[in-house]
VMD Tcl script that builds the backbone (N, CA, C; Angstrom):
set m [mol new atoms 420]
animate dup $m
set s [atomselect $m all]
$s set {name element resname resid chain x y z} {
  {N N UNK 1 A 134.520 92.944 121.812}
  {CA C UNK 1 A 134.016 92.201 120.676}
  {C C UNK 1 A 132.490 92.239 120.643}
  {N N UNK 2 A 131.857 92.207 121.824}
  {CA C UNK 2 A 130.409 92.283 121.894}
  {C C UNK 2 A 129.929 93.631 121.371}
  {N N UNK 3 A 130.660 94.683 121.674}
  {CA C UNK 3 A 130.307 96.024 121.223}
  {C C UNK 3 A 130.346 96.112 119.697}
  {N N UNK 4 A 131.314 95.466 119.074}
  {CA C UNK 4 A 131.404 95.459 117.612}
  {C C UNK 4 A 130.204 94.727 117.010}
  {N N UNK 5 A 129.803 93.619 117.625}
  {CA C UNK 5 A 128.630 92.876 117.156}
  {C C UNK 5 A 127.367 93.710 117.230}
  {N N UNK 6 A 127.196 94.441 118.322}
  {CA C UNK 6 A 126.025 95.308 118.468}
  {C C UNK 6 A 126.053 96.416 117.423}
  {N N UNK 7 A 127.230 96.988 117.202}
  {CA C UNK 7 A 127.361 98.057 116.213}
  {C C UNK 7 A 126.990 97.553 114.822}
  {N N UNK 8 A 127.439 96.350 114.486}
  {CA C UNK 8 A 127.115 95.775 113.171}
  {C C UNK 8 A 125.612 95.511 113.068}
  {N N UNK 9 A 125.002 95.002 114.129}
  {CA C UNK 9 A 123.553 94.768 114.111}
  {C C UNK 9 A 122.781 96.068 113.949}
  {N N UNK 10 A 123.194 97.093 114.658}
  {CA C UNK 10 A 122.527 98.395 114.542}
  {C C UNK 10 A 122.690 98.942 113.136}
  {N N UNK 11 A 123.879 98.856 112.598}
  {CA C UNK 11 A 124.146 99.357 111.248}
  {C C UNK 11 A 123.321 98.594 110.209}
  {N N UNK 12 A 123.263 97.273 110.324}
  {CA C UNK 12 A 122.469 96.473 109.390}
  {C C UNK 12 A 120.977 96.753 109.553}
  {N N UNK 13 A 120.524 96.963 110.764}
  {CA C UNK 13 A 119.117 97.289 110.988}
  {C C UNK 13 A 118.724 98.611 110.367}
  {N N UNK 14 A 119.574 99.608 110.552}
  {CA C UNK 14 A 119.293 100.917 109.955}
  {C C UNK 14 A 119.334 100.827 108.431}
  {N N UNK 15 A 120.335 100.139 107.897}
  {CA C UNK 15 A 120.438 99.997 106.444}
  {C C UNK 15 A 119.250 99.238 105.872}
  {N N UNK 16 A 118.835 98.182 106.543}
  {CA C UNK 16 A 117.666 97.431 106.085}
  {C C UNK 16 A 116.396 98.260 106.154}
  {N N UNK 17 A 116.249 99.028 107.218}
  {CA C UNK 17 A 115.079 99.892 107.359}
  {C C UNK 17 A 115.021 100.957 106.278}
  {N N UNK 18 A 116.161 101.532 105.969}
  {CA C UNK 18 A 116.206 102.538 104.906}
  {C C UNK 18 A 115.874 101.896 103.561}
  {N N UNK 19 A 116.395 100.710 103.316}
  {CA C UNK 19 A 116.131 100.036 102.038}
  {C C UNK 19 A 114.657 99.680 101.899}
  {N N UNK 20 A 114.073 99.102 102.938}
  {CA C UNK 20 A 112.663 98.717 102.866}
  {C C UNK 20 A 111.773 99.958 102.822}
  {N N UNK 21 A 112.059 100.938 103.645}
  {CA C UNK 21 A 111.269 102.171 103.631}
  {C C UNK 21 A 111.350 102.889 102.293}
  {N N UNK 22 A 112.545 102.940 101.736}
  {CA C UNK 22 A 112.702 103.549 100.412}
  {C C UNK 22 A 111.941 102.791 99.348}
  {N N UNK 23 A 111.942 101.470 99.459}
  {CA C UNK 23 A 111.196 100.655 98.497}
  {C C UNK 23 A 109.700 100.871 98.599}
  {N N UNK 24 A 109.184 100.960 99.815}
  {CA C UNK 24 A 107.750 101.176 100.002}
  {C C UNK 24 A 107.347 102.549 99.475}
  {N N UNK 25 A 108.118 103.556 99.799}
  {CA C UNK 25 A 107.815 104.906 99.317}
  {C C UNK 25 A 107.917 104.961 97.797}
  {N N UNK 26 A 108.926 104.310 97.228}
  {CA C UNK 26 A 109.051 104.272 95.777}
  {C C UNK 26 A 107.847 103.577 95.151}
  {N N UNK 27 A 107.368 102.510 95.787}
  {CA C UNK 27 A 106.188 101.813 95.285}
  {C C UNK 27 A 104.976 102.736 95.300}
  {N N UNK 28 A 104.776 103.464 96.389}
  {CA C UNK 28 A 103.641 104.385 96.455}
  {C C UNK 28 A 103.763 105.488 95.413}
  {N N UNK 29 A 104.980 105.956 95.176}
  {CA C UNK 29 A 105.171 107.017 94.192}
  {C C UNK 29 A 104.954 106.486 92.782}
  {N N UNK 30 A 105.520 105.327 92.473}
  {CA C UNK 30 A 105.366 104.753 91.138}
  {C C UNK 30 A 103.906 104.417 90.859}
  {N N UNK 31 A 103.216 103.879 91.856}
  {CA C UNK 31 A 101.819 103.514 91.668}
  {C C UNK 31 A 100.890 104.714 91.726}
  {N N UNK 32 A 101.400 105.872 92.133}
  {CA C UNK 32 A 100.622 107.112 92.150}
  {C C UNK 32 A 99.351 106.960 92.985}
  {N N UNK 33 A 99.472 106.302 94.137}
  {CA C UNK 33 A 98.287 105.975 94.924}
  {C C UNK 33 A 97.631 107.195 95.551}
  {N N UNK 34 A 98.390 108.071 96.149}
  {CA C UNK 34 A 97.798 109.197 96.861}
  {C C UNK 34 A 97.145 110.194 95.891}
  {N N UNK 35 A 97.827 110.607 94.822}
  {CA C UNK 35 A 97.132 111.509 93.887}
  {C C UNK 35 A 95.905 110.868 93.236}
  {N N UNK 36 A 95.982 109.565 92.971}
  {CA C UNK 36 A 94.828 108.880 92.378}
  {C C UNK 36 A 93.668 108.828 93.369}
  {N N UNK 37 A 93.956 108.583 94.630}
  {CA C UNK 37 A 92.923 108.582 95.658}
  {C C UNK 37 A 92.289 109.967 95.784}
  {N N UNK 38 A 93.120 111.006 95.754}
  {CA C UNK 38 A 92.596 112.372 95.823}
  {C C UNK 38 A 91.741 112.692 94.596}
  {N N UNK 39 A 92.144 112.177 93.449}
  {CA C UNK 39 A 91.372 112.408 92.232}
  {C C UNK 39 A 90.014 111.705 92.298}
  {N N UNK 40 A 90.003 110.454 92.735}
  {CA C UNK 40 A 88.755 109.694 92.804}
  {C C UNK 40 A 87.768 110.269 93.807}
  {N N UNK 41 A 88.278 110.817 94.900}
  {CA C UNK 41 A 87.411 111.338 95.951}
  {C C UNK 41 A 87.206 112.850 95.855}
  {N N UNK 42 A 87.821 113.484 94.862}
  {CA C UNK 42 A 87.733 114.951 94.677}
  {C C UNK 42 A 88.116 115.686 95.955}
  {N N UNK 43 A 89.200 115.262 96.554}
  {CA C UNK 43 A 89.647 115.878 97.813}
  {C C UNK 43 A 91.131 116.219 97.739}
  {N N UNK 44 A 91.511 117.017 96.766}
  {CA C UNK 44 A 92.919 117.402 96.616}
  {C C UNK 44 A 93.440 118.178 97.822}
  {N N UNK 45 A 92.544 118.861 98.520}
  {CA C UNK 45 A 92.982 119.623 99.694}
  {C C UNK 45 A 93.296 118.728 100.891}
  {N N UNK 46 A 93.030 117.429 100.796}
  {CA C UNK 46 A 93.286 116.494 101.886}
  {C C UNK 46 A 94.477 115.565 101.615}
  {N N UNK 47 A 95.279 115.879 100.625}
  {CA C UNK 47 A 96.405 115.007 100.255}
  {C C UNK 47 A 97.358 114.812 101.429}
  {N N UNK 48 A 97.595 115.852 102.209}
  {CA C UNK 48 A 98.507 115.730 103.354}
  {C C UNK 48 A 97.938 114.777 104.403}
  {N N UNK 49 A 96.620 114.701 104.530}
  {CA C UNK 49 A 96.004 113.754 105.449}
  {C C UNK 49 A 96.244 112.328 104.982}
  {N N UNK 50 A 96.112 112.096 103.679}
  {CA C UNK 50 A 96.357 110.756 103.132}
  {C C UNK 50 A 97.809 110.341 103.362}
  {N N UNK 51 A 98.722 111.248 103.090}
  {CA C UNK 51 A 100.147 110.941 103.291}
  {C C UNK 51 A 100.441 110.653 104.755}
  {N N UNK 52 A 99.903 111.477 105.632}
  {CA C UNK 52 A 100.107 111.265 107.060}
  {C C UNK 52 A 99.527 109.952 107.550}
  {N N UNK 53 A 98.367 109.582 107.023}
  {CA C UNK 53 A 97.746 108.320 107.414}
  {C C UNK 53 A 98.590 107.135 106.965}
  {N N UNK 54 A 99.148 107.193 105.761}
  {CA C UNK 54 A 99.975 106.084 105.279}
  {C C UNK 54 A 101.263 105.964 106.083}
  {N N UNK 55 A 101.896 107.083 106.369}
  {CA C UNK 55 A 103.139 107.052 107.142}
  {C C UNK 55 A 102.863 106.598 108.574}
  {N N UNK 56 A 101.815 107.127 109.188}
  {CA C UNK 56 A 101.481 106.749 110.562}
  {C C UNK 56 A 101.113 105.272 110.645}
  {N N UNK 57 A 100.333 104.800 109.699}
  {CA C UNK 57 A 99.963 103.385 109.688}
  {C C UNK 57 A 101.166 102.480 109.530}
  {N N UNK 58 A 102.089 102.876 108.665}
  {CA C UNK 58 A 103.306 102.086 108.484}
  {C C UNK 58 A 104.150 102.071 109.755}
  {N N UNK 59 A 104.283 103.226 110.375}
  {CA C UNK 59 A 105.088 103.325 111.592}
  {C C UNK 59 A 104.474 102.526 112.738}
  {N N UNK 60 A 103.179 102.686 112.959}
  {CA C UNK 60 A 102.510 101.971 114.051}
  {C C UNK 60 A 102.546 100.464 113.792}
  {N N UNK 61 A 102.285 100.058 112.551}
  {CA C UNK 61 A 102.347 98.631 112.219}
  {C C UNK 61 A 103.731 98.053 112.436}
  {N N UNK 62 A 104.758 98.810 112.073}
  {CA C UNK 62 A 106.131 98.352 112.265}
  {C C UNK 62 A 106.466 98.219 113.746}
  {N N UNK 63 A 106.077 99.195 114.544}
  {CA C UNK 63 A 106.368 99.159 115.983}
  {C C UNK 63 A 105.659 97.974 116.636}
  {N N UNK 64 A 104.375 97.770 116.290}
  {CA C UNK 64 A 103.636 96.644 116.873}
  {C C UNK 64 A 104.242 95.312 116.453}
  {N N UNK 65 A 104.666 95.204 115.199}
  {CA C UNK 65 A 105.261 93.958 114.726}
  {C C UNK 65 A 106.648 93.743 115.324}
  {N N UNK 66 A 107.434 94.806 115.421}
  {CA C UNK 66 A 108.814 94.693 115.898}
  {C C UNK 66 A 108.869 94.255 117.353}
  {N N UNK 67 A 108.028 94.849 118.194}
  {CA C UNK 67 A 108.035 94.514 119.610}
  {C C UNK 67 A 106.975 93.484 119.983}
  {N N UNK 68 A 106.301 92.922 118.992}
  {CA C UNK 68 A 105.299 91.876 119.188}
  {C C UNK 68 A 104.211 92.312 120.172}
  {N N UNK 69 A 103.750 93.556 120.026}
  {CA C UNK 69 A 102.687 94.083 120.868}
  {C C UNK 69 A 101.354 93.551 120.391}
  {N N UNK 70 A 100.450 93.393 121.299}
  {CA C UNK 70 A 99.080 92.962 121.002}
  {C C UNK 70 A 98.124 94.029 121.526}
  {N N UNK 71 A 97.047 94.246 120.801}
  {CA C UNK 71 A 96.046 95.224 121.197}
  {C C UNK 71 A 94.678 94.592 121.008}
  {N N UNK 72 A 93.966 94.370 122.087}
  {CA C UNK 72 A 92.651 93.731 122.024}
  {C C UNK 72 A 91.579 94.805 122.171}
  {N N UNK 73 A 90.925 95.138 121.063}
  {CA C UNK 73 A 89.907 96.186 121.081}
  {C C UNK 73 A 88.503 95.656 120.877}
  {N N UNK 74 A 88.378 94.363 120.646}
  {CA C UNK 74 A 87.054 93.789 120.455}
  {C C UNK 74 A 86.733 93.541 118.993}
  {N N UNK 75 A 85.628 92.854 118.753}
  {CA C UNK 75 A 85.288 92.453 117.383}
  {C C UNK 75 A 84.912 93.625 116.477}
  {N N UNK 76 A 84.298 94.668 117.010}
  {CA C UNK 76 A 83.906 95.797 116.181}
  {C C UNK 76 A 85.131 96.548 115.648}
  {N N UNK 77 A 86.117 96.752 116.503}
  {CA C UNK 77 A 87.352 97.408 116.064}
  {C C UNK 77 A 88.099 96.518 115.070}
  {N N UNK 78 A 88.086 95.218 115.294}
  {CA C UNK 78 A 88.728 94.303 114.349}
  {C C UNK 78 A 88.049 94.370 112.985}
  {N N UNK 79 A 86.744 94.477 112.986}
  {CA C UNK 79 A 85.997 94.606 111.735}
  {C C UNK 79 A 86.375 95.886 111.008}
  {N N UNK 80 A 86.478 96.992 111.734}
  {CA C UNK 80 A 86.837 98.272 111.126}
  {C C UNK 80 A 88.269 98.243 110.589}
  {N N UNK 81 A 89.195 97.704 111.355}
  {CA C UNK 81 A 90.588 97.604 110.909}
  {C C UNK 81 A 90.687 96.685 109.693}
  {N N UNK 82 A 89.966 95.576 109.714}
  {CA C UNK 82 A 89.950 94.680 108.566}
  {C C UNK 82 A 89.391 95.348 107.326}
  {N N UNK 83 A 88.364 96.176 107.499}
  {CA C UNK 83 A 87.796 96.914 106.376}
  {C C UNK 83 A 88.824 97.863 105.774}
  {N N UNK 84 A 89.520 98.607 106.628}
  {CA C UNK 84 A 90.543 99.529 106.128}
  {C C UNK 84 A 91.696 98.780 105.457}
  {N N UNK 85 A 92.095 97.641 106.025}
  {CA C UNK 85 A 93.139 96.836 105.387}
  {C C UNK 85 A 92.683 96.337 104.024}
  {N N UNK 86 A 91.431 95.913 103.931}
  {CA C UNK 86 A 90.900 95.457 102.647}
  {C C UNK 86 A 90.860 96.567 101.611}
  {N N UNK 87 A 90.477 97.763 102.032}
  {CA C UNK 87 A 90.467 98.909 101.112}
  {C C UNK 87 A 91.875 99.188 100.617}
  {N N UNK 88 A 92.849 99.160 101.530}
  {CA C UNK 88 A 94.229 99.435 101.131}
  {C C UNK 88 A 94.749 98.377 100.164}
  {N N UNK 89 A 94.510 97.109 100.465}
  {CA C UNK 89 A 94.985 96.034 99.588}
  {C C UNK 89 A 94.299 96.118 98.226}
  {N N UNK 90 A 93.011 96.452 98.210}
  {CA C UNK 90 A 92.308 96.620 96.944}
  {C C UNK 90 A 92.887 97.753 96.113}
  {N N UNK 91 A 93.190 98.882 96.761}
  {CA C UNK 91 A 93.811 100.000 96.038}
  {C C UNK 91 A 95.184 99.614 95.515}
  {N N UNK 92 A 95.945 98.905 96.323}
  {CA C UNK 92 A 97.273 98.483 95.902}
  {C C UNK 92 A 97.188 97.520 94.726}
  {N N UNK 93 A 96.249 96.590 94.759}
  {CA C UNK 93 A 96.082 95.648 93.653}
  {C C UNK 93 A 95.655 96.362 92.382}
  {N N UNK 94 A 94.746 97.326 92.502}
  {CA C UNK 94 A 94.314 98.080 91.326}
  {C C UNK 94 A 95.466 98.891 90.751}
  {N N UNK 95 A 96.280 99.483 91.609}
  {CA C UNK 95 A 97.421 100.263 91.127}
  {C C UNK 95 A 98.460 99.361 90.465}
  {N N UNK 96 A 98.681 98.183 91.024}
  {CA C UNK 96 A 99.622 97.245 90.405}
  {C C UNK 96 A 99.133 96.774 89.042}
  {N N UNK 97 A 97.834 96.618 88.898}
  {CA C UNK 97 A 97.280 96.228 87.607}
  {C C UNK 97 A 97.579 97.292 86.557}
  {N N UNK 98 A 97.451 98.565 86.946}
  {CA C UNK 98 A 97.759 99.643 86.008}
  {C C UNK 98 A 99.238 99.642 85.656}
  {N N UNK 99 A 100.108 99.362 86.623}
  {CA C UNK 99 A 101.545 99.356 86.356}
  {C C UNK 99 A 101.914 98.186 85.451}
  {N N UNK 100 A 101.277 97.032 85.650}
  {CA C UNK 100 A 101.589 95.883 84.805}
  {C C UNK 100 A 101.238 96.139 83.346}
  {N N UNK 101 A 100.289 97.031 83.069}
  {CA C UNK 101 A 100.009 97.406 81.689}
  {C C UNK 101 A 101.155 98.201 81.082}
  {N N UNK 102 A 101.970 98.810 81.916}
  {CA C UNK 102 A 103.095 99.606 81.437}
  {C C UNK 102 A 104.271 98.712 81.042}
  {N N UNK 103 A 104.391 97.544 81.666}
  {CA C UNK 103 A 105.546 96.679 81.401}
  {C C UNK 103 A 105.693 96.283 79.927}
  {N N UNK 104 A 104.641 95.873 79.217}
  {CA C UNK 104 A 104.835 95.545 77.799}
  {C C UNK 104 A 105.285 96.743 76.958}
  {N N UNK 105 A 104.782 97.925 77.267}
  {CA C UNK 105 A 105.196 99.127 76.533}
  {C C UNK 105 A 106.661 99.414 76.798}
  {N N UNK 106 A 107.061 99.324 78.057}
  {CA C UNK 106 A 108.460 99.558 78.407}
  {C C UNK 106 A 109.371 98.530 77.752}
  {N N UNK 107 A 108.955 97.271 77.741}
  {CA C UNK 107 A 109.764 96.223 77.110}
  {C C UNK 107 A 109.902 96.465 75.606}
  {N N UNK 108 A 108.847 96.942 74.990}
  {CA C UNK 108 A 108.901 97.216 73.548}
  {C C UNK 108 A 109.858 98.368 73.256}
  {N N UNK 109 A 109.796 99.414 74.065}
  {CA C UNK 109 A 110.682 100.572 73.854}
  {C C UNK 109 A 112.138 100.242 74.122}
  {N N UNK 110 A 112.372 99.343 75.050}
  {CA C UNK 110 A 113.747 98.934 75.347}
  {C C UNK 110 A 114.202 97.768 74.477}
  {N N UNK 111 A 113.336 97.368 73.565}
  {CA C UNK 111 A 113.609 96.257 72.649}
  {C C UNK 111 A 113.942 94.982 73.422}
  {N N UNK 112 A 113.125 94.685 74.423}
  {CA C UNK 112 A 113.312 93.502 75.259}
  {C C UNK 112 A 112.040 92.669 75.312}
  {N N UNK 113 A 111.217 92.717 74.264}
  {CA C UNK 113 A 109.935 92.007 74.307}
  {C C UNK 113 A 110.111 90.503 74.455}
  {N N UNK 114 A 111.188 89.956 73.924}
  {CA C UNK 114 A 111.369 88.504 74.045}
  {C C UNK 114 A 111.723 88.074 75.461}
  {N N UNK 115 A 112.119 89.020 76.314}
  {CA C UNK 115 A 112.459 88.708 77.704}
  {C C UNK 115 A 111.318 89.031 78.669}
  {N N UNK 116 A 110.198 89.547 78.171}
  {CA C UNK 116 A 109.113 89.994 79.037}
  {C C UNK 116 A 108.523 88.848 79.859}
  {N N UNK 117 A 108.285 87.706 79.242}
  {CA C UNK 117 A 107.721 86.572 79.969}
  {C C UNK 117 A 108.667 86.120 81.084}
  {N N UNK 118 A 109.948 86.053 80.788}
  {CA C UNK 118 A 110.923 85.666 81.809}
  {C C UNK 118 A 110.988 86.670 82.950}
  {N N UNK 119 A 110.882 87.946 82.617}
  {CA C UNK 119 A 110.886 88.992 83.640}
  {C C UNK 119 A 109.674 88.852 84.563}
  {N N UNK 120 A 108.492 88.664 83.983}
  {CA C UNK 120 A 107.289 88.494 84.803}
  {C C UNK 120 A 107.363 87.228 85.648}
  {N N UNK 121 A 107.875 86.149 85.066}
  {CA C UNK 121 A 107.993 84.904 85.825}
  {C C UNK 121 A 109.012 85.045 86.966}
  {N N UNK 122 A 110.067 85.804 86.735}
  {CA C UNK 122 A 111.046 86.056 87.803}
  {C C UNK 122 A 110.401 86.838 88.943}
  {N N UNK 123 A 109.556 87.816 88.611}
  {CA C UNK 123 A 108.870 88.587 89.650}
  {C C UNK 123 A 107.930 87.690 90.462}
  {N N UNK 124 A 107.163 86.855 89.766}
  {CA C UNK 124 A 106.221 85.964 90.449}
  {C C UNK 124 A 106.966 84.940 91.300}
  {N N UNK 125 A 108.014 84.341 90.738}
  {CA C UNK 125 A 108.793 83.333 91.467}
  {C C UNK 125 A 109.446 83.937 92.709}
  {N N UNK 126 A 109.971 85.133 92.580}
  {CA C UNK 126 A 110.574 85.804 93.733}
  {C C UNK 126 A 109.567 86.080 94.830}
  {N N UNK 127 A 108.368 86.501 94.449}
  {CA C UNK 127 A 107.323 86.765 95.445}
  {C C UNK 127 A 106.900 85.472 96.141}
  {N N UNK 128 A 106.715 84.423 95.376}
  {CA C UNK 128 A 106.305 83.140 95.966}
  {C C UNK 128 A 107.409 82.602 96.871}
  {N N UNK 129 A 108.658 82.647 96.412}
  {CA C UNK 129 A 109.772 82.140 97.224}
  {C C UNK 129 A 109.913 82.940 98.518}
  {N N UNK 130 A 109.778 84.261 98.429}
  {CA C UNK 130 A 109.861 85.087 99.631}
  {C C UNK 130 A 108.741 84.792 100.613}
  {N N UNK 131 A 107.529 84.594 100.105}
  {CA C UNK 131 A 106.398 84.273 100.980}
  {C C UNK 131 A 106.584 82.919 101.641}
  {N N UNK 132 A 107.012 81.931 100.882}
  {CA C UNK 132 A 107.225 80.600 101.447}
  {C C UNK 132 A 108.331 80.620 102.505}
  {N N UNK 133 A 109.408 81.354 102.228}
  {CA C UNK 133 A 110.476 81.477 103.212}
  {C C UNK 133 A 109.946 82.116 104.497}
  {N N UNK 134 A 109.142 83.179 104.336}
  {CA C UNK 134 A 108.605 83.863 105.506}
  {C C UNK 134 A 107.684 82.952 106.298}
  {N N UNK 135 A 106.834 82.206 105.632}
  {CA C UNK 135 A 105.869 81.355 106.323}
  {C C UNK 135 A 106.505 80.143 106.974}
  {N N UNK 136 A 107.421 79.465 106.284}
  {CA C UNK 136 A 107.907 78.172 106.765}
  {C C UNK 136 A 109.266 78.204 107.449}
  {N N UNK 137 A 110.094 79.194 107.179}
  {CA C UNK 137 A 111.438 79.222 107.756}
  {C C UNK 137 A 111.571 80.356 108.770}
  {N N UNK 138 A 111.260 81.564 108.353}
  {CA C UNK 138 A 111.506 82.734 109.197}
  {C C UNK 138 A 110.610 82.768 110.418}
  {N N UNK 139 A 109.356 82.399 110.293}
  {CA C UNK 139 A 108.392 82.519 111.403}
  {C C UNK 139 A 108.476 81.394 112.412}
  {N N UNK 140 A 109.306 80.387 112.203}
  {CA C UNK 140 A 109.398 79.265 113.148}
  {C C UNK 140 A 110.224 79.610 114.336}
}
mol reanalyze $m
mol bondsrecalc $m
mol representation Tube
mol addrep $m
């Protein structure tokens, strides 16, 4: 019976990882972050470096979070890592702003303009509820 429980946990872990990983990759593709970054920096020949950096950062961050590893590199390294995190969050926010401009056009084409406010409020409410759950219930 213990073996069945482990098998179910492994199966759910793999399925959850595939779902979250697929969602993150879909977000990067929909937001067109890597091609836009290459366009802004005029470095189309470095696109594979950008992709590798995003995948490596995601993998290393996941491993450190999963096994609760700590790495003490000092204040200068923390400053550099914080700078890179800020750049990434800024790019993500800018890309999301561009995508949100697409939502009214999509709603108009699908003849769902009267549901647009409810759709946006559902997205915001879901994000807030998920964050609150993570902060107050899951992390305890």
